[in-house]
TORDO-432890 format. One record per atom (N, C-alpha, C): residue in one letter; x, y, z. Coordinates in steps of 0.1 Angstrom, whole numbers, plus 2048, in hexadecimal, padded with zeros to 3 digits. Each point is the difference from the previous one (the first is absolute). Layout:
REM residues N
AXYZ;...
REM end
This chain:
REM residues 323
XFAB3F6761;X7F78057F5;X7FE7F67F5;X7F47FE7FC;X7FD7F67F6;X7FA8077F4;X8047FC7F4;X7FA8057F3;X7F77F57FB;X7F38047FD;X7F77F77FA;X7FF8047F1;X8057F77F8;X8028037F2;X7F47FD7F7;X8008047F3;X7F67FC7F7;X8007F17FE;X80C7FA800;X8017F27FD;X7FC7F780C;X7FE80680C;X7FB7F880B;X7F27FE7FE;X7FB7F4804;X7F27FC7FE;X7F97FD80D;X7F7808804;X7F87FE80C;X7F27FB7FB;X7FF7F37FD;X7F47FB7FB;X7F57FF80B;X8057FF80D;X7F780080B;X80280D808;X7F5804807;X80280C809;X80A7FD80A;X80980A802;X80B7FE809;X80180C809;X8007FE80D;X80180B80A;X80F803802;X80480C7FD;X80E804801;X80480180F;X80D7FF802;X80680180D;X80380F803;X7F5807803;X80180E803;X7FA80380E;X80280C804;X7FB80480E;X7F1803800;X7FA8007F4;X7F18027FF;X7FB7F57F6;X7F37FD801;X7FB7F57F7;X8008047F2;X8077F97F7;X8018037F2;X8017F37F8;X7F97FF7F5;X8017F47F8;X8028047F1;X8047F67F9;X8038017F1;X7FB7F47F9;X7FA8027F4;X7FC7F47F8;X8028057F1;X8047F77F8;X8018027F2;X7F47FB7F8;X7FE8057F4;X7F47FB7F8;X7F3802806;X7FE80B808;X7F3803806;X7F68027F5;X8048077F5;X7F98007F4;X8097FB7F5;X7FA7FC7F5;X8077F97F5;X80980A7F8;X80A7FB7F9;X8088087F7;X7F88067F5;X7F67F87FB;X7F88057F5;X7F780C805;X7FB7FF80C;X7F880B806;X80980D802;X80C7FE805;X80980B802;X8038077F3;X8027F87F5;X8038067F3;X7F48087FB;X7F47FB801;X7F48067FC;X7FE80D808;X80280080D;X7FE80C808;X80A80B7FC;X80C7FC7FE;X80B8097FC;X7FC8077F3;X7FD7F77F6;X7FD8057F3;X7F580B800;X7F57FD806;X7F5809801;X80380C809;X8077FE80B;X80380A809;X80A80A7FB;X80A7FB7F8;X80A8087FA;X7FA80A7F6;X7F87FA7F7;X7F98087F6;X7F780B806;X7F97FC80B;X7F880A807;X80880B806;X80B7FD807;X80880A806;X80680A7F5;X8047FA7F5;X8058097F5;X7F58097FB;X7F47FB7FF;X7F58087FB;X7FC80C80A;X8047FE80C;X7FC80A80B;X80C808804;X80B8007F8;X80C806804;X7FF80E805;X7F78087FA;X80080E804;X7FA80280E;X7F77F7804;X7FA80280D;X8057F680B;X80A7F87FD;X8067F780A;X80880880B;X7FD7FD80C;X80880680B;X80B7F6804;X80C806802;X80C7F8803;X80480380F;X8017F5808;X80480280E;X80D7F8802;X80680280C;X80C7F8804;X80B8007F6;X80180B7F8;X80B8017F7;X7FE7FA7F2;X7F77F77FF;X7FE7FA7F3;X7F57F57FF;X7F5803807;X7F57F5801;X7F38067FC;X7FA7FA7F6;X7F28047FC;X7F77F7808;X7F6806808;X7F87F8809;X7F18027FC;X7F97F57FD;X7F28007FD;X7F87F880A;X7FA80780A;X7F87F980A;X7F47F97F9;X7FD7F4806;X7F47F87FA;X7F3808802;X800809809;X7F3808803;X7FF80C7F7;X80A8037F7;X80080C7F9;X7F87FF7F3;X7FC80C7FA;X7F98007F3;X80A7FB7F5;X80D803802;X8097FB7F6;X8017F17FF;X7FF7F980C;X8007F2800;X7F37FA7FA;X7F5807803;X7F37FC7FA;X8018007F1;X80780A7FA;X8028007F2;X8087F57FB;X80B7FC808;X8087F57FC;X7F87F3800;X7F87FD80A;X7F87F4800;X7F57FF7F5;X7FC80C7FC;X7F68007F5;X8077FC7F3;X80C8047FF;X8087FD7F3;X8067F2800;X8027FA80C;X8077F4801;X7F87F5808;X7FD7F67F9;X7F97F5807;X8097F980B;X80D8007FC;X80A7F9809;X80080880D;X80180D800;X80180880C;X7F3800807;X7F57FF7F9;X7F2800807;X7FF7F3808;X8047F47FA;X7FF7F4807;X80A7FF80C;X80C8057FD;X80A80080B;X7FC80880C;X7FB80C7FD;X7FC80980B;X7F47FB808;X7F87F87FA;X7F47FA807;X8047F580A;X80A7F97FD;X8037F4808;X80D802809;X8098087FC;X80D801806;X80080380F;X7F880A804;X80080480E;X7FB7F5809;X7F57FA7FC;X7FA7F5808;X8097F4801;X8077FE7F4;X8097F4800;X80C802809;X80580C801;X80B804809;X7FC7FE80F;X7F4805803;X7FB80080E;X7FE7F1804;X7FA7F87F8;X7FE7F2803;X80D7F8801;X8098047F7;X80D7F9800;X80880280D;X80180C804;X80880280C;X7F97FB80D;X7F2801800;X7F97FA80B;X8037F1801;X8017F97F5;X8027F27FF;X80F7FC805;X80980A7FE;X80E7FD803;X80480480E;X7F7806808;X80480580D;X8047F580A;X7FA7F57FE;X8037F5809;X80E7F97FE;X8068047F5;X80D7FA7FC;X80C808805;X7FD80B807;X80C808805;X8057FA80D;X80D801801;X8077FB80C;X80980A806;X8037FF80D;X80A808807;X7FD80F800;X7F4803802;X7FB80E801;X80380680D;X80480D800;X80180880C;X7F2802806;X7FF80480C;X7F3802807;X7F880B7F8;X80680B7FC;X7F980B7F9;X7FC7FB7F3;X8087F87F9;X7FC7FB7F3;X7F47F6801;X8007F880B;X7F47F8803;X7F4808802;X80180B806;X7F580A802;X7FB8057F3;X80A8047F7;X7FC8057F3;X7F87F67F8;X8057F3801;X7F97F67F8;X7F27FE806;X7FE7FF80D;X7F37FF806;X7F780C7FC;X80680B7FF;X7F880C7FC;X7FA7FE7F2;X8097FB7F7;X7FB7FE7F3;X7F57F57FF;X8027F6808;X7F67F5800;X7F2804803;X7FF80B808;X7F3805804;X7FA80C7F8;X8068027F4;X7FB80A7F7;X7F67FA7F6;X7FA8097F9;X7F77FC7F5;X8038097F4;X7FF7FB7F4;X8038077F4;X7F38077FB;X80180E7FE;X7F58077FB;X8048077F2;X7F68027F8;X8028087F4;X80380E803;X8088067F8;X80380F802;X7F68087F7;X7F37FF804;X7F68087F8;X7F6807809;X80480280D;X7F6806809;X80580D806;X80B8057FC;X80680B807;X80080D7F7;X7FA7FF7F5;X7FE80C7F7;X7F2805802;X7FF80C806;X7F2805803;X7F88037F4;X8068047F5;X7F88037F4;X7FB7F27FA;X8087F6801;X7FC7F37FB;X7F57FA809;X80280280C;X7F67FA80A;X7F28057FE;X7FF80D7FD;X7F38067FF;X7FC8037F1;X8077F97F7;X7FC7FF7F2;X80080E7F9;X80B808803;X80280C7F8;X8087FC7F4;X7FB7F97F7;X8077FA7F5;X8088097F8;X7FA80A7FA;X80780A7F7;X80B808808;X7FC80480C;X809808808;X80C7F7804;X7FE7F4803;X80B7F7803;X8097FE7F5;X7FB7FE7F4;X8097FF7F4;X80880C7FE;X7FB80C801;X80780C7FF;X80B80180A;X7FC7FD80D;X80A80080B;X80B7F67FE;X7FD7F47FC;X80A7F67FD;X8098047F5;X7FB8067F6;X8088047F4;X80A80B804;X7FC809809;X80980B804;X80C7FA808;X7FD7F5807;X80B7FA808;X80B7FA7F8;X7FD7FE7F3;X80A7FB7F7;X80980A7FA;X7FC80D801;X80880B7FB;X80C804809;X80A8067FB;X80B805808;X7FB80D806;X80480380C;X7FB80C808;X80180D7F8;X80C8027F9;X80280C7F9;X7F68037F5;X7F97F67FB;X7F78027F5;X7F1802804;X7FE80080E;X7F2801805;X7FE80E805;X7F58067FC;X7FC80E804;X7FF800810;X80380C806;X80080180F;X7F27FC806;X7F58047FA;X7F37FE806;X7FD7F17FF;X8057F97F6;X7FE7F1800;X8097F980A;X80C806802;X8097FA80A;X7F980180E;X7F980B802;X7F980280D;X7F57F6802;X7F97FD7F5;X7F57F6800;X8057F2803;X80C7FD7F9;X8067F3803;X8047FE80F;X80680B805;X80480080E;X7F47FE80A;X7F58067FD;X7F47FF808;X7FB7F27FF;X7FF7FA7F4;X7FB7F37FF;X8097F5806;X80D803800;X8097F7806;X7FE80080F;X7FE80B806;X7FD80280E;X7F37F8804;X7F68027F7;X7F37F9803;X8027F17FF;X8077FB7F6;X8037F27FF;X8077FA80C;X80A808805;X8077FC80C;X7F77FE80C;X7F880A802;X7F77FF80C;X7F57F57FE;X7FC7FE7F3;X7F67F57FD;X8077F3803;X80C7FE7FC;X8087F3802;X8017FE80F;X80380A808;X8027FF80E;X7F37FC807;X7F58067FB;X7F37FD806;X7FC7F17FE;X8027FB7F4;X7FD7F27FD;X80A7F7808;X80C804801;X80A7F8808;X7FC80080F;X7FB80B805;X7FC80080E;X7F47F7802;X7F77FF7F7;X7F47F7801;X8057F2800;X80A7FC7F7;X8057F3800;X8087FD80D;X806809805;X8087FF80C;X7F67FC80C;X7F5807800;X7F67FE80B;X7FB7F17FF;X7FF7FB7F4;X7FB7F27FE;X80B7F6800;X80C804805;X80C7F8801;X8047F97F3;X7FF8077F5;X8057FB7F4;X80E8057FD;X8087F97F8;X80D8047FD;X8018007F0;X7FB80A7FA;X8007FF7F1;X80D8047FA;X8047F97F5;X80B8037F8;X7FC8037F2;X80580B7FA;X7FD8037F2;X80C7FD7F7;X7FE7FB7F5;X80B7FD7F7;X80480C7F7;X80C806803;X80480C7F9;X80C7FC7F8;X7FF7FF7F3;X80A7FC7F7;X8028097F4;X80C8007FA;X8028087F4;X8097F87F6;X7FE8037F3;X8097FB7F6;X80B80B7FE;X80C7FC801;X80B8097FF;X80B7FC7F5;X80680A7FA;X80A7FE7F7;X80C809804;X80C7FB803;X80B808804;X80B7FF7F6;X80980A800;X80B8007F6;X80C807807;X80A8047F8;X80C805806;X7FD80C80A;X8077FF80B;X7FE80A80A;X7F77FC80C;X7F87F57FD;X7F77FC80A;X8077F980C;X7FD80380C;X8057F980B;X7F880480D;X8017F880A;X7FA80480D;X8097FF80B;X7FF80980A;X80880080C;X7FC7F5809;X8087FD80A;X7FC7F580A;X7F4806808;X7F57F8801;X7F4804807;X7F87F4804;X7F6802809;X7F57F7801;X7F48087FA;X7F67F87FD;X7F48067FA;X7F880880B;X7F68087FB;X7F8808809;X7F87F880A;X7FC80780B;X7F97F980B;X7F47F77FC;X7F88067F8;X7F37F87FD;X8027F47F8;X80B7FF7F9;X8027F47F7;X8057F4809;X7F97F57FF;X8037F4808;X8087F67F8;X7FD7FE7F3;X8077F77F8;X8058077F3;X80C7FE7FD;X8068067F4;X8027F57F5;X7FC8037F4;X8017F77F5;X8078067F4;X8097F87FA;X8088047F4;X8007F57F6;X7FB8027F4;X8007F67F6;X8088067F4;X80A7F97FC;X8088047F4;X7FA7FA7F3;X7FF8087F6;X7FB7FB7F3;X80B7FD7F6;X80C805802;X80A7FD7F6;X80E7FF807;X8097FA7F8;X80E800804;X80780C7FB;X80A805807;X80780C7FC;X80B7FA7F6;X8058097F6;X80A7FB7F7;X80D7FF807;X8097F97FA;X80D7FC807;X80980C802;X7FE80B7FA;X80880C802;X7FB80980B;X7F47FD804;X7FA80980A;X8077FE80E;X80380B806;X80580080E;X7F4805809;X7FF7FA80C;X7F5805809;X7F27FB7FC;X7F6806806;X7F37FC7FE;X7FC7F3809;X8097FD809;X7FE7F4809;X7F980480D;X7F87F7805;X7FA80280D;X80B7FC80A;X80280980A;X80A7FD80A;X7F980080E;X8047F6808;X7FA7FE80D;X80B80280A;X7FD80880A;X80A80580A;X7FD7FC80E;X80B7FF809;X7FF80080E;X80680D806;X7FA80580A;X80680C806;X8097FA80B;X80C806801;X80A7FC80A;X7FA80380E;X8027F6809;X7FB80180D;X80580C808;X80C8037FE;X80680B808;X7FA80E7FB;X7F98007F5;X7FA80C7FB;X7F2802806;X7FB7F7807;X7F2801806;X80180680D;X7F880B802;X80080780D;X7F1800805;X7FF7FC80D;X7F3800807;X7F67F77F8;X8057F57FA;X7F87F77F9;X7F78067F5;X80680B7FA;X7F98077F5;X8077FE7F3;X7F87FB7F6;X8057FD7F3;X7FB80B7F6;X8098087FA;X7FC80A7F7;X7F97FB7F3;X7F68067FB;X7FA7FC7F3;X8098007F5;X80A809800;X80A8027F5;X80E801806;X8067F5803;X80E800806;X80A8047F6;X80C804805;X80B8037F7;X8067F37FB;X8058007F4;X8067F47FA;X80C7FC808;X808809805;X80C7FC808;X7FC7F980D;X7F4802805;X7FB7F980C;X7FA7F37FE;X8017FB7F3;X7F97F37FD;X80A7F67F9;X7FC7F4801;X8077F57F9;X7F77FA7F6;X8067FE7F4;X7F87FA7F5;X7FF7F1801;X7F37FB801;X7FE7F2802;X7FD7F97F3;X7F88057F7;X7FC7FA7F3;X80180A7F5;X8047FB7F4;X7FE8077F4;X7F77F77F7;X7F48047FC;X7F77F87F8;X7FF8067F2;X8047F87F7;X8008057F2;X7F27FE7FA;X7FC80A7F8;X7F37FF7F9;X7FF7F47F7;X7F57F9800;X7FE7F57F7;X7F27FF7FC;X7FC7FE7F4;X7F28007FC;X7F87F5807;X7F5804806;X7F87F7808;X8047FE80E;X80B807804;X8057FE80E;X7F880980A;X7FB7FB80A;X7F880780A;X80880080D;X80080C806;X80680280E;X7F5806808;X7FD7FB80C;X7F6805809;X80680080E;X7FD80B808;X80580080E;X7F7809809;X8017FD80D;X7F880780A;X80780D802;X7F980B800;X80580D803;X80080380F;X80C7FF806;X80180380E;X80B809803;X80480280D;X80A80A803;X80D7FE7FA;X8047F47FC;X80D7FD7FB;X8007FA7F2;X7F58037F8;X7FF7FA7F3;X80780A7F6;X80D800801;X80880A7F9;X8047FA7F2;X7FD8087F6;X8037FC7F2;X80280D7F8;X8067FE7F4;X80380B7F7;X8027FA7F2;X8028097F7;X8037FC7F2;X80D8077FB;X80A7F97FB;X80C8067FB;X7FD8077F3;X80780C7FF;X7FD8097F4;X8037F97F3;X7F78017F6;X8017FA7F3;X80A8087F7;X8097F97FA;X80A8077F7;X8027F77F4;X8028067F4;X8037F97F4;X7F57F77FB;X7F4804804;X7F47F77FC;X7FB8057F2;X7FC7F67F8;X7FA8037F3;X7F27FB7FF;X7FB7F7809;X7F37FB7FE;X7F580580A;X80580380C;X7F780480B;X7FC7F4809;X7FA80480B;X7FC7F680A;X7F1801802;X7F97F67FC;X7F1800801;X7FD7F880D;X7F7806809;X7FD7F980C;X7F3804806;X7FA7F8808;X7F5803808;X80480380F;X7FC80B805;X80480380E;X7F3804808;X8007FC80C;X7F5804809;X7FF7F780C;X7F47FE804;X7FE7F880C;X7F2801806;X7FF7FB80C;X7F3801807;X80180980C;X7F780A800;X80180C808;X7F4803808;X80280480C;X7F4805808;X7FB80D7FB;X7F38027FF;X7FB80D7FB;X80280C80A;X8037FC80D;X80280B80A;X80B7FB80A;X807809806;X80A7FD80A;X7F97FB80D;X7F3801801;X7F97FB80C;X8027F1802;X8027F97F5;X8027F1800;X80E7FC803;X80A8097FF;X80E7FC800;X8047FC80E;X8077F4801;X8057FB80C;X80E806803;X80180980A;X80C807802;X80C7F7804;X7FC7F4806;X80B7F7803;X8087FB7F4;X7F97FF7F5;X8067FC7F3;X80A80A7FC;X7FE80D803;X80980B7FB;X80880680B;X7FF7FB80C;X80780580C;X7FF80F801;X7F48057FD;X7FC80E802;X80780A7F8;X8077FB7F6;X8068097F6;X7F58047F6;X80280B7F9;X7F68057F7;X8058027F2;X7F77FC7F6;X8038037F2;X7F28017F9;X7FD80C7FC;X7F38047FC;X7FC7F87F3;X7F47FC7FF;X7FB7F97F4;X7F980A7F6;X8058017F4;X7FB80A7F6;X7F47FA7F8;X7F57FF807;X7F47F97F9;X7FC8077F3;X80380D7FF;X7FB8087F5;X8067FB7F3;X80C7F9801;X8067FB7F3;X7F77F67F9;X7F77FA808;X7F77F67FA;X7F28047FE;X7FD80D801;X7F38067FE;X7FC7FD7F1;
REM end
């Protein structure tokens, strides 16, 4: 097991010695940009405290596609500029680094070839209200999605459910058209997240439709914080039955390969395949919080998913989180 510390310096992109393609690089964005993003982001989160939803025990998540994030970029030039260039920059960066990987397994080679044949699309074509210019209705619908379920009247909840179903079928229809024309579209689904004490993630691989996972840290954790580290795991060979790798293996069935400490400007990217096991150790004794960008490049429909990459195991993609 290896610990990658804050003091370690990965000035060049480095592919880690893992069972799946994963790389790390420091200073992907500057310290100054990190500080500006945190300053504006922290103030915004505090101003929205009553409506913030908390997941995974202690994480506030603001998807780039949400009304709340639109408010953030209106208030912050730094976030506006960052959100415009970050996703394309990540896509081009990992594409450029693909030829530097060595000692890949056959399935990992297949995963890399799969990524090479994709194309990046904007995530602006799968909302049926937006597509057909129902401007006012779309704003009302999007605003409702920001509320907690308990505060929404039942008849409005029914409307939201119906619109989500329509959006789902609309997305599948567009995906089927792309599939017929042999396209492999990826959409960039990202969020700005802030985590604090209690936050942690179990060992898992990401959902089926996500092909590339991206994690960018915006700050260092203080010296008294325990946890909050990215952990990369191997599943023990004797625990594999019939060549099936569970999406969420038990911790006792895995060996810890890497512990990666958060560091401002540090970027971690990896291919999401059957054995891309990772988690986050629970945060304890934290006083500052963990600011980060999480997301990746995702197929809009399972019709594009290469089952060989996942060895026919299933983990549903919750596309509605990014509506």
